[in-house]
TIRO-2110 file (N, C-alpha, C; in Angstrom, 1 decimal):
// TIRO-2110
4.4, 62.1, 34.8, N, 1, A
3.5, 62.6, 35.5, CA, 1, A
2.4, 61.2, 36.0, C, 1, A
1.7, 61.6, 37.0, N, 2, A
1.4, 61.0, 38.0, CA, 2, A
-0.6, 60.5, 37.6, C, 2, A
-0.7, 59.4, 37.9, N, 3, A
-2.0, 58.9, 37.3, CA, 3, A
-3.2, 59.5, 38.3, C, 3, A
-3.9, 60.5, 37.5, N, 4, A
-4.8, 61.2, 38.5, CA, 4, A
-6.3, 61.5, 37.4, C, 4, A
-7.1, 61.2, 38.3, N, 5, A
-8.3, 61.7, 37.4, CA, 5, A
-9.4, 63.1, 37.7, C, 5, A
-8.3, 63.8, 38.5, N, 6, A
-8.7, 65.2, 39.1, CA, 6, A
-9.3, 65.8, 37.9, C, 6, A
-8.2, 66.1, 36.7, N, 7, A
-9.0, 66.7, 35.4, CA, 7, A
-9.8, 65.9, 34.3, C, 7, A
-9.7, 64.5, 34.8, N, 8, A
-10.4, 64.1, 33.5, CA, 8, A
-11.4, 63.0, 33.9, C, 8, A
-12.3, 64.1, 35.2, N, 9, A
-13.4, 63.3, 35.5, CA, 9, A
-14.3, 62.9, 34.3, C, 9, A
-15.1, 62.0, 34.0, N, 10, A
-16.3, 62.1, 32.9, CA, 10, A
-15.3, 61.7, 31.3, C, 10, A
-14.1, 61.5, 31.2, N, 11, A
-13.4, 61.2, 30.0, CA, 11, A
-13.3, 59.8, 29.5, C, 11, A
-13.0, 59.3, 28.3, N, 12, A
-13.0, 58.1, 28.1, CA, 12, A
-11.5, 57.9, 27.9, C, 12, A
-11.0, 56.5, 28.7, N, 13, A
-10.0, 56.4, 28.7, CA, 13, A
-9.4, 55.3, 28.0, C, 13, A
-8.3, 55.2, 27.1, N, 14, A
-8.0, 53.8, 26.7, CA, 14, A
-6.7, 53.3, 27.5, C, 14, A
-6.5, 51.9, 27.4, N, 15, A
-5.3, 51.3, 28.2, CA, 15, A
-4.8, 50.7, 27.0, C, 15, A
-3.5, 50.9, 26.1, N, 16, A
-3.1, 49.9, 25.2, CA, 16, A
-1.8, 49.4, 26.0, C, 16, A
-1.7, 48.2, 26.3, N, 17, A
-0.7, 47.3, 27.1, CA, 17, A
-0.1, 46.7, 25.9, C, 17, A
1.4, 46.5, 26.0, N, 18, A
1.8, 45.5, 24.6, CA, 18, A
3.8, 44.9, 25.1, C, 18, A
4.0, 44.1, 24.3, N, 19, A
5.1, 44.1, 24.4, CA, 19, A
6.4, 45.0, 23.9, C, 19, A
5.7, 45.8, 22.8, N, 20, A
6.4, 46.8, 22.0, CA, 20, A
7.9, 46.6, 22.2, C, 20, A
8.0, 45.3, 21.3, N, 21, A
9.5, 45.0, 21.2, CA, 21, A
9.9, 44.3, 19.7, C, 21, A
10.3, 45.9, 18.7, N, 22, A
9.7, 47.1, 19.5, CA, 22, A
8.4, 48.0, 19.0, C, 22, A
8.2, 49.2, 19.6, N, 23, A
7.3, 49.8, 19.2, CA, 23, A
7.4, 50.3, 17.6, C, 23, A
6.2, 50.1, 16.6, N, 24, A
6.4, 50.7, 15.3, CA, 24, A
5.2, 51.8, 15.1, C, 24, A
5.0, 52.4, 13.9, N, 25, A
4.3, 52.8, 13.2, CA, 25, A
2.6, 52.3, 13.5, C, 25, A
2.7, 50.9, 13.2, N, 26, A
1.5, 50.8, 13.3, CA, 26, A
0.8, 50.9, 14.5, C, 26, A
1.8, 50.7, 15.4, N, 27, A
1.1, 50.7, 17.1, CA, 27, A
0.4, 52.2, 17.0, C, 27, A
1.2, 52.9, 16.6, N, 28, A
1.0, 54.3, 16.4, CA, 28, A
-0.4, 54.8, 15.8, C, 28, A
-0.5, 54.1, 14.7, N, 29, A
-1.8, 54.5, 14.1, CA, 29, A
-3.1, 53.5, 14.4, C, 29, A
-3.0, 52.4, 15.1, N, 30, A
-3.9, 52.1, 16.3, CA, 30, A
-4.3, 52.9, 17.2, C, 30, A
-3.4, 53.1, 17.8, N, 31, A
-3.8, 54.6, 18.7, CA, 31, A
-4.8, 55.5, 18.4, C, 31, A
-4.1, 56.2, 17.4, N, 32, A
-4.8, 57.2, 16.8, CA, 32, A
-6.1, 56.7, 16.1, C, 32, A
-6.0, 55.7, 15.4, N, 33, A
-7.6, 55.2, 15.0, CA, 33, A
-8.5, 55.1, 16.0, C, 33, A
-8.3, 54.5, 17.3, N, 34, A
-9.1, 53.9, 18.3, CA, 34, A
-9.2, 55.3, 19.0, C, 34, A
-8.7, 56.1, 19.3, N, 35, A
-9.1, 57.5, 19.5, CA, 35, A
-9.9, 58.4, 18.9, C, 35, A
-9.9, 58.1, 17.6, N, 36, A
-11.0, 58.8, 16.6, CA, 36, A
-12.1, 58.1, 16.4, C, 36, A
-11.8, 56.9, 16.7, N, 37, A
-13.2, 56.0, 16.0, CA, 37, A
-13.8, 55.9, 17.7, C, 37, A
-13.4, 55.9, 18.3, N, 38, A
-14.3, 55.7, 20.0, CA, 38, A
-14.1, 57.0, 20.7, C, 38, A
-13.6, 58.0, 20.2, N, 39, A
-13.8, 59.3, 20.9, CA, 39, A
-13.0, 59.2, 22.3, C, 39, A
-12.0, 58.7, 22.2, N, 40, A
-11.3, 58.4, 23.7, CA, 40, A
-10.6, 59.9, 23.7, C, 40, A
-10.4, 60.2, 25.3, N, 41, A
-9.7, 61.4, 25.4, CA, 41, A
-8.4, 61.1, 26.0, C, 41, A
-8.1, 60.2, 26.2, N, 42, A
-6.7, 59.7, 26.7, CA, 42, A
-6.6, 58.1, 26.5, C, 42, A
-5.2, 58.1, 26.3, N, 43, A
-4.6, 56.5, 26.0, CA, 43, A
-3.6, 56.5, 26.8, C, 43, A
-3.4, 55.5, 27.6, N, 44, A
-1.9, 55.4, 28.4, CA, 44, A
-1.5, 54.0, 27.3, C, 44, A
-0.2, 54.3, 27.2, N, 45, A
0.5, 53.3, 26.4, CA, 45, A
1.6, 52.8, 27.4, C, 45, A
1.5, 51.4, 27.8, N, 46, A
2.3, 50.5, 29.0, CA, 46, A
2.8, 49.2, 28.3, C, 46, A
4.1, 49.5, 28.5, N, 47, A
4.9, 48.3, 27.8, CA, 47, A
4.7, 47.0, 29.0, C, 47, A
4.7, 45.7, 28.4, N, 48, A
4.5, 44.5, 29.8, CA, 48, A
5.9, 44.8, 30.8, C, 48, A
5.5, 44.3, 31.8, N, 49, A
6.5, 44.4, 32.8, CA, 49, A
7.2, 43.1, 32.8, C, 49, A
6.4, 42.1, 32.5, N, 50, A
6.9, 40.5, 33.0, CA, 50, A
7.3, 40.2, 31.3, C, 50, A
8.5, 39.3, 32.0, N, 51, A
9.1, 38.7, 30.8, CA, 51, A
9.5, 37.4, 30.8, C, 51, A
8.4, 36.8, 31.6, N, 52, A
8.4, 35.0, 32.0, CA, 52, A
7.3, 34.5, 30.6, C, 52, A
6.8, 35.3, 30.1, N, 53, A
6.2, 34.7, 29.0, CA, 53, A
6.7, 34.9, 27.6, C, 53, A
7.8, 35.4, 27.3, N, 54, A
8.7, 35.7, 26.1, CA, 54, A
9.5, 36.5, 26.6, C, 54, A
10.8, 36.4, 25.3, N, 55, A
11.8, 37.1, 25.7, CA, 55, A
11.9, 38.3, 24.8, C, 55, A
12.1, 39.4, 26.0, N, 56, A
12.0, 40.9, 25.7, CA, 56, A
13.1, 41.5, 25.9, C, 56, A
13.6, 42.7, 25.2, N, 57, A
14.4, 43.5, 25.4, CA, 57, A
14.0, 44.2, 26.8, C, 57, A
14.8, 44.9, 27.4, N, 58, A
14.9, 45.3, 28.5, CA, 58, A
13.9, 46.7, 28.3, C, 58, A
12.9, 46.6, 29.8, N, 59, A
12.0, 47.7, 29.8, CA, 59, A
12.8, 49.0, 29.5, C, 59, A
13.7, 49.6, 30.0, N, 60, A
14.3, 50.7, 29.6, CA, 60, A
14.2, 51.3, 28.3, C, 60, A
14.8, 50.1, 27.5, N, 61, A
14.8, 50.5, 26.1, CA, 61, A
13.7, 50.5, 25.4, C, 61, A
12.5, 49.7, 25.8, N, 62, A
11.1, 49.6, 25.4, CA, 62, A
10.7, 50.9, 25.8, C, 62, A
10.7, 51.4, 26.9, N, 63, A
10.3, 52.5, 27.1, CA, 63, A
10.5, 53.6, 26.6, C, 63, A
12.0, 53.8, 26.5, N, 64, A
12.4, 55.0, 25.8, CA, 64, A
12.2, 54.9, 24.3, C, 64, A
11.7, 53.7, 23.5, N, 65, A
11.3, 53.7, 22.1, CA, 65, A
9.8, 53.9, 22.2, C, 65, A
8.9, 53.5, 23.1, N, 66, A
8.0, 54.0, 23.2, CA, 66, A
7.2, 55.6, 23.3, C, 66, A
8.6, 56.4, 24.0, N, 67, A
8.6, 57.5, 23.8, CA, 67, A
8.6, 58.1, 23.1, C, 67, A
9.8, 57.8, 22.1, N, 68, A
10.0, 58.3, 21.0, CA, 68, A
8.9, 58.4, 19.8, C, 68, A
8.5, 57.4, 20.0, N, 69, A
7.3, 56.7, 19.0, CA, 69, A
6.1, 57.9, 19.4, C, 69, A
5.1, 57.7, 20.5, N, 70, A
4.1, 58.5, 21.3, CA, 70, A
4.5, 60.1, 21.4, C, 70, A
5.8, 60.1, 22.1, N, 71, A
6.0, 61.4, 22.6, CA, 71, A
5.3, 62.8, 22.1, C, 71, A
5.1, 62.8, 21.0, N, 72, A
4.5, 64.1, 20.1, CA, 72, A
2.9, 63.6, 19.9, C, 72, A
2.7, 62.7, 20.2, N, 73, A
1.1, 62.4, 19.9, CA, 73, A
0.2, 62.9, 20.7, C, 73, A
-0.8, 63.9, 20.5, N, 74, A
-1.6, 64.4, 22.2, CA, 74, A
-2.6, 63.4, 22.8, C, 74, A
-2.7, 63.4, 23.5, N, 75, A
-3.6, 62.7, 24.3, CA, 75, A
-3.2, 61.1, 24.7, C, 75, A
-1.9, 60.8, 24.2, N, 76, A
-1.6, 60.0, 24.5, CA, 76, A
-0.2, 59.9, 25.8, C, 76, A
-0.4, 59.1, 26.6, N, 77, A
0.5, 59.3, 28.2, CA, 77, A
1.3, 58.1, 28.2, C, 77, A
2.8, 58.3, 27.9, N, 78, A
3.7, 57.2, 28.1, CA, 78, A
4.3, 57.4, 29.2, C, 78, A
4.4, 58.7, 29.9, N, 79, A
5.4, 58.9, 31.2, CA, 79, A
4.5, 59.1, 32.4, C, 79, A
5.4, 58.0, 33.4, N, 80, A
4.6, 58.0, 34.4, CA, 80, A
5.4, 58.6, 35.6, C, 80, A
5.1, 58.7, 37.0, N, 81, A
5.7, 59.1, 38.2, CA, 81, A
6.4, 57.9, 38.8, C, 81, A
7.1, 58.2, 39.6, N, 82, A
8.0, 57.0, 40.1, CA, 82, A
7.0, 56.2, 41.3, C, 82, A
6.3, 56.9, 41.5, N, 83, A
5.2, 55.8, 42.3, CA, 83, A
4.4, 55.2, 41.8, C, 83, A
4.0, 55.5, 40.3, N, 84, A
3.1, 54.9, 39.3, CA, 84, A
4.0, 53.7, 38.6, C, 84, A
5.3, 53.8, 38.5, N, 85, A
6.2, 52.9, 37.8, CA, 85, A
6.3, 51.6, 39.2, C, 85, A
6.3, 52.6, 40.4, N, 86, A
6.3, 51.0, 41.2, CA, 86, A
5.1, 50.1, 41.2, C, 86, A
3.9, 51.0, 41.1, N, 87, A
2.5, 50.3, 41.0, CA, 87, A
2.6, 49.3, 39.8, C, 87, A
3.5, 49.7, 38.8, N, 88, A
3.1, 48.8, 37.7, CA, 88, A
4.2, 47.8, 37.9, C, 88, A
4.8, 47.7, 38.6, N, 89, A
6.4, 46.8, 38.5, CA, 89, A
5.5, 45.3, 39.2, C, 89, A
6.4, 44.2, 37.7, N, 90, A
6.0, 43.1, 37.8, CA, 90, A
4.5, 42.7, 37.9, C, 90, A
3.7, 44.0, 36.9, N, 91, A
2.3, 43.6, 37.2, CA, 91, A
1.9, 43.0, 35.9, C, 91, A
0.7, 42.2, 36.0, N, 92, A
0.2, 41.5, 34.8, CA, 92, A
-0.5, 42.5, 34.3, C, 92, A
-1.0, 42.4, 32.7, N, 93, A
-2.1, 43.2, 32.0, CA, 93, A
-3.5, 43.6, 33.2, C, 93, A
-3.8, 42.5, 33.9, N, 94, A
-5.1, 43.1, 34.5, CA, 94, A
-4.8, 43.9, 35.9, C, 94, A
-3.6, 43.5, 36.6, N, 95, A
-3.3, 44.5, 37.5, CA, 95, A
-3.3, 46.1, 36.7, C, 95, A
-2.4, 46.3, 35.6, N, 96, A
-2.5, 47.6, 35.4, CA, 96, A
-3.9, 47.8, 34.7, C, 96, A
-4.5, 47.3, 34.1, N, 97, A
-5.8, 48.0, 33.8, CA, 97, A
-6.6, 48.7, 35.2, C, 97, A
-6.6, 47.7, 36.7, N, 98, A
-7.0, 47.9, 37.5, CA, 98, A
-6.6, 49.0, 37.8, C, 98, A
-5.7, 49.0, 38.4, N, 99, A
-4.8, 50.3, 38.8, CA, 99, A
-5.1, 51.9, 38.0, C, 99, A
-5.2, 51.7, 36.8, N, 100, A
-5.4, 52.7, 35.9, CA, 100, A
-7.3, 53.3, 36.1, C, 100, A
-8.0, 52.1, 36.2, N, 101, A
-9.1, 52.2, 36.2, CA, 101, A
-9.5, 52.6, 37.9, C, 101, A
-8.8, 52.3, 38.8, N, 102, A
-9.0, 52.9, 39.5, CA, 102, A
-8.9, 54.6, 40.1, C, 102, A
-8.0, 54.7, 39.3, N, 103, A
-7.6, 56.0, 39.0, CA, 103, A
-8.6, 57.4, 38.5, C, 103, A
-9.3, 56.6, 37.7, N, 104, A
-10.1, 57.2, 36.8, CA, 104, A
-11.9, 56.6, 37.3, C, 104, A
-12.3, 56.8, 38.1, N, 105, A
-13.3, 56.5, 38.9, CA, 105, A
-14.2, 57.6, 38.9, C, 105, A
-15.2, 56.8, 37.6, N, 106, A
-16.5, 57.7, 37.0, CA, 106, A
-16.1, 58.1, 35.6, C, 106, A
-14.8, 57.7, 35.4, N, 107, A
-14.7, 57.6, 33.7, CA, 107, A
-15.1, 56.1, 33.0, C, 107, A
-15.1, 56.4, 31.7, N, 108, A
-15.1, 55.2, 31.0, CA, 108, A
-13.9, 54.7, 30.5, C, 108, A
-13.3, 53.8, 31.0, N, 109, A
-12.1, 53.0, 30.7, CA, 109, A
-12.2, 51.8, 29.9, C, 109, A
-11.4, 51.7, 28.8, N, 110, A
-11.4, 50.9, 27.8, CA, 110, A
-10.2, 50.1, 27.5, C, 110, A
-9.9, 48.8, 27.8, N, 111, A
-8.7, 48.3, 27.4, CA, 111, A
-8.7, 47.9, 25.6, C, 111, A
-7.5, 48.1, 25.0, N, 112, A
-7.7, 48.3, 23.6, CA, 112, A
-6.5, 47.0, 23.4, C, 112, A
-7.0, 45.6, 22.6, N, 113, A
-5.9, 44.7, 22.4, CA, 113, A
-6.4, 44.4, 20.5, C, 113, A
-5.0, 43.7, 20.5, N, 114, A
-5.5, 43.0, 19.0, CA, 114, A
-6.0, 41.8, 19.2, C, 114, A
-6.6, 41.3, 18.4, N, 115, A
-7.4, 40.2, 18.0, CA, 115, A
-7.0, 38.7, 18.8, C, 115, A
-5.8, 38.7, 18.3, N, 116, A
-5.4, 37.7, 18.2, CA, 116, A
-4.1, 37.9, 19.9, C, 116, A
-4.1, 39.0, 20.3, N, 117, A
-3.5, 39.2, 21.5, CA, 117, A
-4.9, 38.8, 22.4, C, 117, A
-5.5, 38.9, 22.3, N, 118, A
-7.0, 38.5, 22.9, CA, 118, A
-7.2, 37.0, 23.5, C, 118, A
-7.4, 36.4, 22.3, N, 119, A
-7.3, 35.1, 22.3, CA, 119, A
-5.8, 34.6, 23.2, C, 119, A
-4.8, 34.7, 23.1, N, 120, A
-3.7, 34.4, 23.5, CA, 120, A
-4.3, 34.4, 25.2, C, 120, A
-4.4, 35.6, 25.6, N, 121, A
-5.0, 35.5, 26.9, CA, 121, A
-5.9, 35.1, 27.3, C, 121, A
-7.2, 34.8, 26.8, N, 122, A
-8.1, 33.8, 27.3, CA, 122, A
-7.8, 32.5, 27.2, C, 122, A
-6.8, 32.0, 26.3, N, 123, A
-6.2, 30.7, 26.3, CA, 123, A
-5.2, 30.4, 27.3, C, 123, A
-4.2, 31.6, 27.4, N, 124, A
-3.4, 31.6, 28.7, CA, 124, A
-3.8, 31.5, 30.1, C, 124, A
-4.5, 32.6, 30.2, N, 125, A
-5.1, 32.7, 31.5, CA, 125, A
-6.7, 32.6, 31.8, C, 125, A
-7.1, 31.2, 31.6, N, 126, A
-8.5, 30.9, 31.5, CA, 126, A
-8.8, 31.2, 33.1, C, 126, A
-8.3, 30.9, 34.2, N, 127, A
-8.7, 31.4, 35.6, CA, 127, A
-9.2, 33.3, 35.7, C, 127, A
-8.4, 33.9, 34.9, N, 128, A
-8.5, 35.4, 34.9, CA, 128, A
-9.6, 35.4, 33.7, C, 128, A
-9.4, 35.4, 32.5, N, 129, A
-10.1, 35.8, 31.5, CA, 129, A
-10.3, 37.0, 31.2, C, 129, A
-9.4, 37.9, 31.8, N, 130, A
-9.7, 39.3, 31.9, CA, 130, A
-10.9, 40.0, 32.6, C, 130, A
-11.2, 39.2, 33.9, N, 131, A
-12.4, 39.5, 34.5, CA, 131, A
-12.4, 40.5, 34.9, C, 131, A
-11.3, 41.3, 35.4, N, 132, A
-11.6, 42.9, 35.3, CA, 132, A
-11.8, 43.8, 34.6, C, 132, A
-11.8, 43.5, 33.6, N, 133, A
-12.6, 44.1, 32.2, CA, 133, A
-13.6, 44.1, 32.3, C, 133, A
-14.4, 45.5, 31.8, N, 134, A
-15.8, 45.8, 31.6, CA, 134, A
-15.6, 46.2, 30.1, C, 134, A
-14.8, 47.1, 29.6, N, 135, A
-15.1, 47.7, 28.3, CA, 135, A
-14.1, 47.2, 27.3, C, 135, A
-14.1, 46.6, 26.5, N, 136, A
-13.1, 46.1, 25.5, CA, 136, A
-12.6, 46.5, 24.0, C, 136, A
-12.0, 47.0, 23.5, N, 137, A
-11.8, 47.7, 22.1, CA, 137, A
-10.6, 46.8, 21.5, C, 137, A
-11.4, 45.8, 20.3, N, 138, A
-10.5, 45.1, 19.7, CA, 138, A
-9.9, 45.3, 18.6, C, 138, A
-9.0, 45.5, 18.0, N, 139, A
-8.3, 45.8, 17.2, CA, 139, A
-8.4, 44.4, 16.3, C, 139, A
-9.1, 44.4, 14.9, N, 140, A
-8.7, 43.3, 13.7, CA, 140, A
-8.1, 43.8, 12.9, C, 140, A
-7.8, 42.1, 12.2, N, 141, A
-6.8, 42.2, 11.2, CA, 141, A
-7.8, 42.7, 9.8, C, 141, A
-8.7, 42.5, 9.9, N, 142, A
-9.5, 42.8, 8.9, CA, 142, A
-10.7, 42.6, 9.0, C, 142, A
-12.0, 43.4, 8.0, N, 143, A
-13.3, 43.8, 8.3, CA, 143, A
-13.8, 42.3, 8.0, C, 143, A
-13.5, 41.3, 8.0, N, 144, A
-14.2, 39.9, 8.1, CA, 144, A
-13.5, 39.2, 9.2, C, 144, A
-13.0, 40.0, 10.2, N, 145, A
-12.8, 38.8, 11.4, CA, 145, A
-13.7, 38.9, 12.4, C, 145, A
-13.7, 38.1, 13.3, N, 146, A
-14.7, 37.9, 14.5, CA, 146, A
-14.1, 37.9, 15.2, C, 146, A
-14.7, 38.6, 16.9, N, 147, A
-13.9, 38.2, 18.1, CA, 147, A
-14.8, 36.9, 18.6, C, 147, A
-13.7, 36.0, 18.9, N, 148, A
-14.5, 34.7, 18.8, CA, 148, A
-14.4, 34.5, 20.8, C, 148, A
-13.6, 35.0, 21.3, N, 149, A
-13.5, 34.8, 22.9, CA, 149, A
-13.1, 36.2, 23.5, C, 149, A
-14.6, 36.4, 24.3, N, 150, A
-14.4, 37.5, 25.1, CA, 150, A
-14.4, 37.5, 26.7, C, 150, A
-14.0, 38.1, 27.6, N, 151, A
-14.2, 38.1, 28.9, CA, 151, A
-15.9, 38.2, 29.1, C, 151, A
-16.0, 37.9, 30.2, N, 152, A
-17.8, 37.6, 30.6, CA, 152, A
-17.8, 38.7, 31.2, C, 152, A
-18.9, 39.4, 31.1, N, 153, A
-19.5, 40.4, 31.5, CA, 153, A
-19.1, 41.5, 30.9, C, 153, A
-18.3, 41.8, 29.3, N, 154, A
-17.5, 42.7, 29.0, CA, 154, A
-18.3, 42.9, 27.9, C, 154, A
-18.2, 44.5, 27.8, N, 155, A
-18.7, 45.2, 26.4, CA, 155, A
-17.9, 45.3, 25.5, C, 155, A
-18.0, 44.7, 24.1, N, 156, A
-16.8, 44.6, 23.2, CA, 156, A
-17.1, 45.4, 22.0, C, 156, A
-16.3, 46.0, 21.7, N, 157, A
-16.6, 47.1, 20.0, CA, 157, A
-15.1, 46.5, 19.5, C, 157, A
-15.3, 47.0, 18.3, N, 158, A
-13.8, 46.5, 17.4, CA, 158, A
-14.0, 47.4, 16.4, C, 158, A
-12.8, 47.5, 15.5, N, 159, A
-12.5, 48.1, 14.6, CA, 159, A
-11.3, 47.8, 13.5, C, 159, A
-11.2, 48.3, 12.6, N, 160, A
-10.1, 47.9, 11.4, CA, 160, A
-9.2, 49.1, 11.9, C, 160, A
-7.7, 48.7, 11.7, N, 161, A
-6.7, 50.4, 11.8, CA, 161, A
-6.4, 50.1, 10.1, C, 161, A
-5.8, 51.2, 10.1, N, 162, A
-5.1, 52.0, 8.8, CA, 162, A
-4.0, 50.3, 8.4, C, 162, A
-3.5, 50.6, 9.2, N, 163, A
-2.1, 49.4, 9.2, CA, 163, A
-2.6, 47.9, 9.5, C, 163, A
-2.7, 47.2, 8.5, N, 164, A
-3.1, 45.5, 9.2, CA, 164, A
-2.1, 44.6, 9.1, C, 164, A
-2.1, 43.7, 10.0, N, 165, A
-0.8, 42.5, 10.0, CA, 165, A
0.5, 43.0, 9.9, C, 165, A
0.8, 44.3, 10.7, N, 166, A
2.2, 44.5, 11.1, CA, 166, A
2.7, 43.7, 12.3, C, 166, A
4.1, 43.3, 12.2, N, 167, A
4.4, 42.5, 13.3, CA, 167, A
5.8, 42.7, 13.8, C, 167, A
6.0, 42.8, 15.2, N, 168, A
7.7, 43.4, 15.8, CA, 168, A
8.1, 42.6, 15.6, C, 168, A
7.4, 41.1, 15.6, N, 169, A
8.3, 39.8, 15.3, CA, 169, A
8.9, 40.0, 13.9, C, 169, A
8.5, 40.1, 12.7, N, 170, A
8.9, 40.7, 11.5, CA, 170, A
9.7, 41.3, 11.4, C, 170, A
9.6, 42.6, 12.1, N, 171, A
10.3, 43.7, 12.1, CA, 171, A
11.6, 43.2, 12.8, C, 171, A
11.6, 42.5, 13.7, N, 172, A
12.9, 42.0, 14.5, CA, 172, A
13.7, 41.3, 13.7, C, 172, A
13.1, 40.0, 12.6, N, 173, A
13.4, 39.5, 12.0, CA, 173, A
14.7, 40.2, 10.9, C, 173, A
13.5, 41.6, 10.5, N, 174, A
14.1, 42.1, 9.3, CA, 174, A
15.5, 43.0, 9.8, C, 174, A
15.6, 43.5, 11.1, N, 175, A
16.5, 44.3, 11.5, CA, 175, A
17.5, 43.4, 12.0, C, 175, A
17.4, 41.8, 11.7, N, 176, A
18.3, 41.3, 12.0, CA, 176, A
19.3, 40.8, 11.0, C, 176, A
18.4, 40.7, 9.9, N, 177, A
19.3, 40.1, 8.5, CA, 177, A
19.8, 41.8, 8.2, C, 177, A
19.4, 42.8, 8.6, N, 178, A
20.1, 44.1, 8.0, CA, 178, A
18.8, 44.1, 6.8, C, 178, A
17.7, 44.3, 6.9, N, 179, A
16.5, 44.8, 6.2, CA, 179, A
15.9, 45.7, 6.4, C, 179, A
16.0, 47.0, 5.7, N, 180, A
15.4, 48.2, 6.3, CA, 180, A
13.5, 48.0, 6.4, C, 180, A
13.1, 48.6, 7.2, N, 181, A
11.5, 48.5, 7.4, CA, 181, A
11.4, 49.9, 7.3, C, 181, A
10.0, 49.9, 6.4, N, 182, A
9.2, 51.5, 6.8, CA, 182, A
8.2, 51.6, 7.4, C, 182, A
8.2, 50.6, 8.5, N, 183, A
7.6, 50.8, 10.1, CA, 183, A
8.2, 51.4, 11.1, C, 183, A
9.2, 51.4, 10.9, N, 184, A
10.1, 52.3, 12.1, CA, 184, A
10.6, 53.8, 11.9, C, 184, A
10.4, 54.8, 12.5, N, 185, A
10.5, 56.2, 12.6, CA, 185, A
12.2, 56.1, 12.5, C, 185, A
12.5, 57.5, 11.3, N, 186, A
14.1, 57.6, 12.0, CA, 186, A
14.5, 57.4, 13.0, C, 186, A
13.8, 58.2, 14.3, N, 187, A
14.1, 58.4, 15.6, CA, 187, A
14.4, 56.6, 16.2, C, 187, A
13.3, 55.6, 15.9, N, 188, A
13.6, 54.7, 16.4, CA, 188, A
14.5, 53.9, 15.9, C, 188, A
14.7, 54.1, 14.4, N, 189, A
16.1, 53.1, 13.4, CA, 189, A
17.3, 53.7, 14.0, C, 189, A
17.4, 55.1, 14.3, N, 190, A
18.5, 56.0, 15.5, CA, 190, A
18.8, 54.9, 16.4, C, 190, A
17.6, 54.7, 17.4, N, 191, A
18.2, 54.6, 18.6, CA, 191, A
18.3, 52.8, 18.8, C, 191, A
17.6, 52.4, 18.2, N, 192, A
18.2, 50.8, 17.6, CA, 192, A
19.4, 50.6, 17.3, C, 192, A
20.1, 51.1, 16.3, N, 193, A
21.1, 50.9, 15.9, CA, 193, A
21.9, 51.3, 16.8, C, 193, A
22.0, 52.7, 17.7, N, 194, A
23.1, 53.2, 18.6, CA, 194, A
23.3, 51.7, 19.7, C, 194, A
21.8, 51.4, 20.1, N, 195, A
21.9, 50.7, 21.3, CA, 195, A
22.3, 49.3, 20.9, C, 195, A
22.7, 49.2, 19.6, N, 196, A
22.6, 47.9, 18.9, CA, 196, A
21.6, 46.6, 19.2, C, 196, A
20.3, 47.3, 19.5, N, 197, A
19.0, 46.1, 19.7, CA, 197, A
18.6, 45.2, 18.2, C, 197, A
18.3, 44.1, 18.6, N, 198, A
17.6, 43.0, 17.7, CA, 198, A
18.8, 42.7, 16.6, C, 198, A
20.0, 43.0, 16.7, N, 199, A
21.2, 42.5, 15.8, CA, 199, A
21.4, 41.0, 15.7, C, 199, A
21.5, 40.6, 14.8, N, 200, A
22.2, 38.9, 14.8, CA, 200, A
22.7, 38.6, 15.8, C, 200, A
22.8, 37.6, 16.0, N, 201, A
24.2, 36.6, 16.7, CA, 201, A
24.7, 35.8, 15.7, C, 201, A
24.2, 35.5, 14.5, N, 202, A
24.5, 34.9, 13.6, CA, 202, A
26.2, 35.3, 12.9, C, 202, A
27.0, 34.1, 13.2, N, 203, A
28.4, 34.6, 12.3, CA, 203, A
28.4, 35.4, 11.0, C, 203, A
28.8, 36.0, 10.8, N, 204, A
28.8, 36.7, 9.5, CA, 204, A
29.7, 36.0, 8.2, C, 204, A
29.3, 35.8, 7.3, N, 205, A
29.8, 35.1, 6.2, CA, 205, A
31.0, 35.9, 5.8, C, 205, A
31.9, 35.5, 5.8, N, 206, A
33.6, 36.4, 5.0, CA, 206, A
33.5, 35.8, 3.8, C, 206, A
33.2, 36.9, 2.9, N, 207, A
33.5, 36.8, 1.6, CA, 207, A
34.7, 36.7, 0.9, C, 207, A
END
C-alpha cells in the first residue's frame, strides 16, 4: 500500500518505529492501547532501517515478523509500496516521521515512543532532539513514571500500556537458552524456529 492522505484527510495518525528484534505481544498491545487511548485512526508500524547503532536481525526477517504480528490488526499499516520502501531506505527515525507527515498534510500525526527510547534519542542526538516531531505519545513503564526530556516545541501525551517491562532483549536471551516465552505468538515462534533466528552460538554441553 502506498502512503497517501487522499482517504485519511483529518485523521489522527500514529507512527511507531522500533527495532522489533523481535516484535512481540507487548508491541501489539501498546499499539492497540495507544489507538484506543488517543483515538488514532491509523498507525504505521515501521522497523528501523539502520543497524549502525545496534546489532539487528536483517530487515527482511524483522519486516516479516511485524507482518505476522500486526497483519490482522485493524487500522495498522505494515506494508508499503516499493516507492515508499525506497524513501525509507537508510532513513533515521526523524526521516521516516517527516516522510509520513508530509503524506498526511492536514492530519494530526503522532510519534509513539517508549520513555526509555525517547531518553536514548534525546541523549544520542542532541543536535536533532527529534525537532521535526510536533506531537509525541510516550509509553510509560508505570503510572509513576515521568517524561524527563522532550523535544522543543513538542506536545507530549503519555499512557501506561497493559503489558509493562517487556523487552526484546530479554526475549532474545530466552530464545538463545531455549526458554519459551508467552510474549511471542505461535506464528512468530514458528517463523523464528524455521529461520533459526536468535539461536545461541555457544557450544552445547555434551551430557
